[in-house]
C-alpha positions in Angstrom: 5.7 6.0 -24.0 8.9 4.3 -25.3 9.0 0.7 -26.2 11.4 0.0 -23.3 9.0 1.7 -20.8 6.1 -0.3 -22.3 8.1 -3.6 -21.7 8.9 -2.5 -18.1 5.2 -1.7 -17.5 4.1 -5.0 -18.9 6.7 -6.9 -16.9 5.5 -5.2 -13.7 1.8 -5.9 -14.6 2.6 -9.6 -15.3 4.2 -10.1 -11.9 1.3 -8.5 -10.0 -1.7 -10.8 -9.9 -4.0 -7.8 -9.4 -3.4 -6.9 -13.1 -4.1 -10.4 -14.4 -7.9 -10.0 -15.0 -7.2 -6.8 -16.9 -4.5 -8.5 -19.1 -6.7 -11.6 -19.6 -9.7 -9.6 -20.8 -7.6 -7.9 -23.5 -7.1 -11.3 -25.2 -10.7 -11.4 -26.3 -11.7 -8.7 -28.8 -15.1 -10.1 -29.9 -17.8 -8.2 -28.0 -20.2 -11.2 -27.9 -17.4 -13.5 -26.6 -16.4 -11.0 -23.9 -20.0 -10.7 -22.7 -20.4 -14.5 -22.5 -17.1 -14.8 -20.6 -18.1 -11.9 -18.2 -21.4 -13.7 -17.5 -19.6 -17.0 -16.7 -17.2 -15.2 -14.4 -19.9 -13.3 -12.7 -21.8 -16.6 -12.0 -18.7 -18.1 -10.3 -18.0 -15.1 -8.0 -19.3 -15.1 -4.5 -22.0 -12.4 -4.3 -20.8 -9.3 -2.4 -23.1 -7.6 0.1 -25.7 -5.3 -1.3 -25.7 -1.6 -0.4 -28.6 -2.2 2.0 -26.6 -4.9 3.8 -23.5 -2.8 4.1 -23.1 0.1 6.5 -19.6 1.6 6.7 -20.3 2.8 10.2 -20.0 -0.9 11.3 -16.4 -0.7 12.5 -15.6 -4.3 11.6 -16.9 -3.9 8.0 -15.1 -0.6 7.6 -11.8 -2.3 8.8 -12.4 -5.2 6.4 -13.0 -2.9 3.4 -9.9 -0.8 4.2 -7.9 -4.1 4.5 -9.2 -5.2 1.1 -8.0 -1.9 -0.5 -4.6 -2.2 1.1 -4.0 -5.8 0.1 -6.0 -6.3 -3.1 -6.3 -2.7 -4.4 -10.1 -3.2 -4.8 -13.1 -3.7 -2.6 -16.3 -5.1 -4.1 -19.5 -3.6 -2.9 -21.9 -5.8 -4.7 -25.0 -4.3 -6.3 -24.9 -0.6 -5.7 -27.3 0.3 -8.6 -30.6 -1.3 -9.2 -31.0 -3.2 -12.5 -33.0 -0.3 -13.9 -30.4 2.3 -12.9 -27.6 0.2 -14.4 -29.6 0.0 -17.6 -30.1 3.8 -17.6 -26.3 4.3 -17.3 -25.6 1.8 -20.0 -28.1 3.4 -22.4 -26.7 6.8 -21.7 -23.2 5.8 -22.6 -24.2 3.9 -25.7 -25.4 7.3 -27.1 -22.0 9.0 -26.4 -19.1 8.9 -28.8 -15.8 7.3 -27.6 -12.2 7.4 -28.8 -9.4 4.8 -28.8 -6.4 6.4 -27.1 -4.1 3.9 -28.8 -5.3 4.7 -32.3 -5.1 8.5 -32.6 -5.8 8.3 -36.3 -9.2 6.7 -35.8 -12.4 8.8 -35.6 -14.6 8.9 -32.6 -17.5 6.4 -32.8 -20.5 5.2 -30.9 -19.7 2.2 -28.7 -21.9 -0.4 -30.5 -21.2 0.9 -34.0 -19.4 -0.7 -36.9 -17.0 2.3 -36.9 -14.9 0.6 -34.2 -11.5 -0.5 -35.4 -11.4 -4.3 -35.3 -8.3 -4.3 -33.1 -9.6 -1.8 -30.6 -9.6 -3.2 -27.1 -10.6 0.0 -25.3 -12.5 3.2 -26.0 -12.7 6.2 -23.6 -15.6 8.4 -22.9 -15.1 12.2 -22.6 -14.9 13.6 -19.1 -17.9 15.9 -19.7 -20.1 13.0 -20.7 -19.0 11.1 -17.5 -19.9 14.0 -15.3 -23.4 14.2 -16.9 -24.0 10.4 -16.6 -27.0 9.4 -14.4 -26.2 8.0 -11.0 -22.4 8.0 -11.2 -21.7 11.1 -9.1 -24.1 10.0 -6.5 -22.1 6.8 -6.1 -18.8 8.7 -5.9 -20.3 10.8 -3.1 -21.9 8.0 -1.1 -21.0 8.5 2.6 -20.1 4.8 3.2 -17.7 4.8 0.2 -16.2 8.1 1.2 -15.7 6.8 4.8 -13.8 3.8 3.5 -11.6 5.8 1.1 -10.9 8.3 3.8 -9.8 5.6 6.2 -7.6 4.0 3.6 -6.0 7.3 2.6 -5.8 8.9 6.0 -7.4 12.1 4.6 -10.5 13.4 3.0 -10.7 12.0 -0.6 -10.8 14.3 -3.6 -12.2 13.3 -7.0 -9.5 14.4 -9.4 -9.8 12.1 -12.4 -12.8 10.5 -14.1 -12.6 7.7 -16.6 -15.2 5.4 -18.3 -14.4 3.1 -21.1 
């Protein structure tokens, strides 16, 4: 990506409020500080409905979710994994090596290791590791989620790209 295209991309992102949380989080590189800030933000957010409270077959909720996607680009489902399931996913990924796509010269490293470059703000997991992760494919194949996505897209959704970082 050329420097000019990076500036155009940054300009576009800075004018679109949907990108602001992503840009803001990149200002904080210290893992402990990021975790404390994420905890504060999570406490201030209105809790979204849990999976048990949400049924996509409810036409008004389906319409609301599709509208959220159209206008905000995201729809929050609330807690879709139990605490134990989320911990299992986290523990799984902590054992898988990651790479920093912006630092091709750096070696792959474990997420919580000291091998991480101090300026790294992102590290990607390999697609094969994502496919083998517990619980994630079952989320991607949930009927309520697929119904919302199909309504938003106007066609049957297809999973064509996986990313975890």
